[in-house]
N, C-alpha and C positions, 0 to 999 in steps of 0.2 A: 503493499499500499504505500509505503514512502510515508515522509514526515508531512504534520500538517504545514499547511501554507497560509497564511492570513486566515485564519479562525475556520477552520474545518473545510478549507477548499483544496482540492487535490488536483494537480495538473496531470494530463492525459498527455503521455508522449506521442503517441499517434491516435488519431481519431476513429481509426479502424478497432481500435481496443474496447471501444464500447459496444459493438457488436458481439452477440454469443460466438464463444468460440465451436469453430466447426467440427461436428461430432458429438458436443457435449448434449449429452439428452439431460432435460428437466422436464418432470412430470409434473403437471397441473396438478395432481390430485395426491402428491408426494408430502409428508408430514412436514417438511421444510416450506413449501409453498404454501401450504394450508395456513400456517403460521404467518407467512407474510401477507396472506390475505385476510387474516384477523386483524395484524398492525394496520394495514391500510384500509379496513373497513369503512371509512368515512370517505371515501373517495365519491361516492354518489353525492357529496354536498358540493362537489367540484365538477361532475361530469353525470348528469341524469337527464331524463326525459324533456325537462323544462330549460335546462341551460347548461353550457359548458364553458370550462375555462378556456381563457385563450392561450395561446401557445407559448406566450411571453411570461407567462406564470410557471411553465413547466420547464422552459430554459430560455435564456435573455443574453443577448449582445452587449457588453460593456466596451464602449467606444474607446478607442486609441486617444481622441481628443481629451477625454474625459479621465482616462484610465492609464495612459502611458503604457510601460511596458506589462501592465496586468490586463490590457485589453485581449477580448476573446469571447468564444462561446463558453458559457456556464450552464451546466445542466443540474437541475435540483432532484436529487435521487430521490426522495419522497414522493413528488408532485409526477415525477416521472412513473413510479409504480403505480401511483393511482391512473393515472391515463392509460398506462398499458392495462390495468384490471378492466377498465372502460371498454376498451376493444375486445377483450377476450370474452367478457358478458354480452355485448350486443354483436358479435359476429361469430363465426364458425372458423375463425382462424386459428392456426396452431400457435403454441408460445413463441415458436421462433417466427412467425410470420408477423403476429402483431407487435413482438418486440422489433423488429426489422421497421414496420411501419411507424411504429410509436417514434424512433430515431429519426427516419427519414424525413417524417413531417415536421417535427419540431427543430431540427438542427439545419433544413432548408429554410425554414419561416425566419429563425434569428439569423442566417445568413444572409439573407436579403437585406438586413439592416447593415450588416458590414459594407454590402455593395452601394447602398446609399451612400455610406460615409467615405467610401473609396473614390465613389464619383464626384463628389464635394471636394475632395482632396485634388482631384484632377483638374476640377473647374479653377480651384485657387492656383495651382501651379501653373495652367494655361494665362490664366488672367493676372497672375502677380499680384493675387489678392492679400493683403495684411490682418484683414479683418476677421478672416475666418467664416466661410459661408456655413460650415456644419454647426457650429456652435450657434449663429445667429438664427438657422432654421431651426434649430431643437429648441430654442427659447421662444421665438416669435411665431412660428407655425405649429410645429409637432407638438409640443406642450400645452398649445391652447386649443388644441383640435381633437386629442386625444380623449379616447372615450365617446365620440360622435362620429356621424355618417361622414364628416369631412375629413377625417384622418386618413389620407390616402395612401401614407407609408403602410397603415397596418392592412387596408384593404388588398393593397397588391402584392405585400408579404404572403399573405394567406393564398392569394389567387398563383403566386409565383411559385408555391408548392405543388401544385397539379403541373402546370406547366413544365417544371423541372422533372416531374416525374410522369411522363406521357404515356410511359410503359406498362404504367399500373393496371391492374385488372380493375373491372366494373365492381367489382367486391370493395376494393380498396378505396377507389375513388368515391364511391358511393358513401362510404362510412366517414370519409373525411368531408364530404359535402353536408352530411348530416350534421356533424361537430360544428361545420361553420352556421348553419342554420340554426344554432343553438347558443350562438357567442354573442356578445355585446356588439353595440354600435361600432363602425370603424371595421370590426373583423368582419361581421355577419354580411358586409354588402359583399363578401368576396364568393357568397353561395350561388352558384349558377351565375356568375359574372359572363356578360355576352363577350365574346371574342373582340366585337369592334370598341365596347365600352373600355375593356382592359387596355387596349393600346391608347386610348384616349386617354385615359388618367395618367399614364405615364407622361403625356405630355404637359397635364396640369401640374404634376408632381416636379417634374422638370422646371416648368418656371418658378414653383416655389423655390426649388434650390437655386437656382440660379438668381432669383430676385431682380433688379433691374441690370444685372451684368450680362455680358454675351461673351462666347468663347467658340468662335466659328470652327477653331480647330478639334473640336471635341465632339465625339458622336455623340448622338441622342442619348437620353438614358435608357431608352427601350432597348437598342442595340448594343449598349453597354453593358446592360444585365443579362442579356439574352446570347451574347457571342460565344460564351461558353458551355452552351446545353448540351449534354446534360451535365448540370451544375452539380459539383463536388465542395463539400466544404474542407476535405481532406487539406492540411497544411496551414489551417488557421488554429491558433492555440485553443486548446478545449479543457475546460476544467469540470469536475465533477463536485458538487456541493453537498455537504451534509447540511441538510434542512430537516432531519428528524429530532425527535423530543430526546432520543436517548442513543448514545454513539452503537450500541450492540443492534439496534433496529438498522442502522446506517451500515454496519458490517454486514448484516445478513442481507440486506439489499444489493450490495457489490457483488457479494459472494455468487448470489442466486442469478442476477441480472448482468452482471459485468464480470464474468468469471476470468476474463483477460487481464484484469488490472490487478 
């Protein structure tokens, strides 16, 4: 496991280590997994038939602008386990399938926020802007619109998950769409988002990021985000956060759901 880093945060050397080890069998009805289900029995408070928590509560991107060398993708162990249990209960997926879907959806969503910051850095570099487009955007636009239908970054982060995983089966896509349909404003708008509207929202968000500045040498936000599809978060710093009430519960989650760590 390694040493504690900044209050119960563990760095992951390779993002692929978050995925279940190949060939490792974990039974859904084993005594250890049943204990995990008991420890996480409150998951229905966050994922139920009326509402679902947004992915930023399961994992989050901490920007370089505000976190310096500690920037990266942070995955909350207990919330991830709760999200995983919701998939298992609402679908007929195997544990391995549900585990992969949970990781792919959460990490792709939070990676979209990373791409937004990278685009702002590109705009700053080309425009030689010293004020910092990204901090200004976060303060003046994102923080003012979060939790409303006008929060374009969260809508597109959700929609990008489906775009980045176009190879998913209908079963996987339908589940993610059902989650979106039960999320709060800003996130819910990604549910069955029209492809034309999807691209239009990129233009609106790009204008929000640029403000009054122009940088003709820079590609559009849409092209910048989609140029490397299928997108992979591999290479970004990834951290696993202990958000459990007890250390032994965190250790159990790691042993069952992240056996490579």
